[in-house]
Structures are given as C-alpha cells and as structure tokens.
N, C-alpha and C positions, 0 to 999 in steps of 0.2 A: 339391886340385881332384881331384874325383872323376871316375869313369869316365863316369858319366851326364853331366856337364857337357861332357866332352869329346866325348861321343857326339852330344849335341845340336848342338854346333859342326859336326861332321862332317855332321849331316843339314841344316844350314843349306847348306854347301858343295855338297852332292850336290843339293838342291833347286834352288840356282841354277844349277849345271853342267845340269841337265835343263833349266831353263827357256832356256839360252842354245842349247840344241840345237834350240829350238823357234823361236827368233829372238830378235833383239836388243830387240824392244819386251817380250816376255815376260820377259827379264832385269831389265828396268826395273820391271815390274810386281812381280816377285819380290823386288827389292831394297827397293822401297817397302814392300812388305808387311812385309819382316822389320825395317826399320827402324821403322815404326810400331808393330809388335808389340813391338820393344825398348824403345821410349820410353814406350809407354803400356800395355804388356802387363803380365804378372804378374812382372817382374823389380824387386825391391826393392832390391837391393844396388848400390852403384856399381861394384864390381870386376866382378862379372858382367855388368852393362851395358856397361861398358868392353870386356870382353873379347868380348862379342857384336858390338858395333860394329866392333872391330877385325875380327872375323871376317867381317863382311859386306863391309866395304871390301877385305879381302884377297881374298874370294870373287869380288867384282865385278870386280877387278882381273885375277884370273887368267882369269876367263870372258871378259873383254873381248880379253885377249891371244889367248885360244883362237880368239874370233870373227875377229879380224884374220888369224891365221894360216890359219884356215879359208877366209877370203874371198880371201886372196892365193894360196892353193893352188888355189882354184877358178878364179880368174881366169889362172893359169898354163896350166891343162889344156884351156882353151878355144881352138878355131881359129878364127881370123877370117879371112874372104874378103871 
C-alpha cells in the first residue's frame, strides 16, 4: 500500500469530518458522495474498493460519535428556566 493510497483515505476522513462540523445532513451528503464515487468511480481493484468502503464506514461512525458528543455537551451547557 502506497503513501498516496493512505493519503487519499485520510482525505476522505477529513472531508467527512468537515462535513459533520457543518451538520449531520452534510455528513450524509458527503457519505453518499464517497460511496457513489467508490462504487462507480475510478476504482478498478476489489482490494482498494473494500479499503475505501471500510474507510467511509469508519469515518461515518467516528463522525457520528463526535456529533453525539457535541450535542450532549451542548445540552449540558444550556441553562433551563
């Protein structure tokens, strides 16, 4: 596995993390884009396709955990009257 392949996987994670900072809907759009790109894009080997789909799944799970943590933290700081 080359540095370029790993850098591309990191780019996927970073783009999805930026999307979750914008909102959960943006994360879903980014995830859909990456899945479609992976399945119908320019990836011709099954190993790279599997690696990329695993990266997308892992990134989605990490981003959703971040979203839940962020929402829980936001709720804890609110003052109700």
